[in-house]
C-alpha positions in Angstrom: -60.4 46.4 31.3 -60.0 50.2 32.2 -57.3 51.9 30.4 -55.4 52.7 33.1 -55.6 48.8 34.6 -54.1 48.0 30.5 -51.5 50.4 30.6 -50.4 49.1 34.2 -50.6 45.0 33.0 -48.4 46.1 30.2 -45.9 48.4 32.3 -45.9 44.9 34.3 -44.7 42.7 32.0 -42.1 44.7 29.8 -40.7 45.3 33.4 -40.6 41.9 34.5 -39.6 40.2 31.3 -42.6 38.5 30.3 -42.2 39.7 26.7 -39.9 38.1 24.6 -36.7 39.8 23.8 -35.7 40.8 20.2 -32.9 38.0 19.2 -29.6 39.5 18.5 -28.5 39.1 14.6 -25.9 36.8 13.5 -24.3 35.8 10.6 -22.0 33.4 8.9 -20.1 32.4 6.1 -20.0 29.2 3.9 -17.0 28.3 1.3 -17.4 26.3 -2.0 -14.0 25.1 -3.5 -13.5 23.1 -6.6 -11.5 22.7 -9.5 -11.3 22.3 -13.1 -8.6 20.1 -14.7 -7.2 21.1 -17.8 -7.6 18.4 -20.1 -7.1 18.2 -24.5 -8.0 15.5 -27.0 -7.4 14.4 -30.5 -10.1 13.6 -32.3 -8.5 12.3 -35.8 -11.7 13.2 -38.1 -9.5 12.6 -41.5 -5.5 11.2 -40.5 -5.2 10.8 -44.4 -3.7 13.7 -46.4 -2.7 13.6 -49.8 0.3 14.3 -51.3 1.4 15.7 -54.6 4.0 17.2 -56.9 4.2 20.6 -58.0 5.4 21.0 -61.9 9.5 20.4 -61.3 9.0 17.6 -59.3 10.8 19.6 -56.1 8.5 19.5 -53.8 5.5 16.9 -52.7 3.0 18.6 -51.1 -0.6 18.9 -49.1 -0.9 22.2 -50.6 -0.2 21.5 -54.0 -2.9 21.7 -56.7 -4.7 18.4 -56.1 -3.2 17.6 -52.7 -5.7 17.4 -49.6 -4.5 18.1 -45.8 -4.9 15.6 -43.0 -7.7 16.6 -40.3 -7.9 16.6 -36.3 -10.7 18.1 -34.0 -8.6 19.6 -30.6 -10.8 19.8 -28.1 -9.4 21.4 -24.4 -10.4 23.5 -21.8 -7.9 25.4 -22.5 -4.4 26.4 -21.3 -2.6 24.0 -23.5 -0.3 24.5 -26.0 -0.9 22.7 -29.6 1.9 21.6 -31.8 3.2 18.9 -34.5 6.3 16.9 -34.2 8.7 16.9 -36.8 7.9 13.9 -39.0 8.8 10.6 -37.4 9.0 8.4 -40.4 9.0 8.8 -43.8 8.8 6.2 -46.8 10.2 6.9 -50.5 10.4 4.7 -53.2 13.9 2.5 -53.7 15.1 5.3 -56.6 14.8 8.1 -54.7 18.0 8.5 -52.8 18.3 12.1 -52.4 17.5 13.8 -48.9 13.9 15.5 -48.6 13.0 17.4 -45.8 9.9 17.3 -44.6 7.8 20.0 -43.1 4.4 20.4 -41.2 2.5 22.9 -40.9 -1.6 23.8 -39.3 -4.3 25.8 -39.2 -7.0 26.3 -37.0 -10.8 27.7 -37.0 -13.2 27.0 -34.4 -13.1 28.1 -31.1 -9.7 29.7 -31.6 -8.4 30.6 -35.1 -4.7 30.3 -36.1 -3.3 31.0 -39.6 -0.9 28.3 -40.8 2.0 28.1 -38.9 5.0 25.4 -37.5 5.2 26.2 -34.5 3.3 25.4 -30.8 0.5 27.5 -29.8 -1.2 28.5 -26.7 -4.8 27.6 -26.5 -6.5 30.2 -24.7 -10.0 29.1 -24.3 -11.9 26.5 -23.8 -13.5 24.8 -27.0 -13.2 22.9 -30.2 -10.9 23.7 -32.8 -11.3 22.1 -36.4 -6.9 21.6 -37.7 -5.9 21.4 -40.7 -2.5 19.5 -41.0 -0.2 19.8 -44.3 2.9 18.4 -45.0 5.2 19.6 -48.1 8.5 17.3 -48.4 11.4 19.9 -50.5 13.9 18.6 -52.3 17.3 21.0 -52.9 19.6 21.9 -56.2 18.4 19.8 -59.0 16.9 17.4 -57.0 13.4 15.7 -57.2 11.0 13.1 -56.4 11.1 10.1 -58.0 8.2 7.6 -59.4 6.6 5.8 -56.5 5.1 5.8 -53.3 5.6 8.2 -50.3 4.6 8.5 -47.1 5.0 10.2 -43.9 4.1 10.7 -40.5 3.0 13.5 -38.5 2.2 13.5 -34.7 -0.2 16.1 -32.9 0.8 17.1 -29.6 -2.0 19.0 -27.4 -0.1 19.4 -24.2 
């Protein structure tokens, strides 16, 4: 083909629309949604703490020498509170006729560290916390703990 003839054919093709035109750009968006359910689980690791007396028999506590805390693991997605209920049931020998004030406390390590407290604590993130639960029974004035078996129940809450 002659050079002028090529130019003429190309001009004719462009003018007549024989070559494809460039397509216009187009965009679209998509949306993803999801939710994470707030969860909290309490797993009892050692559900039996040990209470021992102090030298004057005025306290019976898991924090006294020879005592031991109960242990639970709390696993959560965060945004919940951990707390302890007041002692729900306590038993004492029949010879112990004076009142006892029971005070539960806890401390945490793991995904969140909390120093010993008896107050509700907000879990600020996801993960597992190892919780040590202590209990102290206190007699007032000259009252003392009598010989025999004592027991008390503490409920751990995560809500």
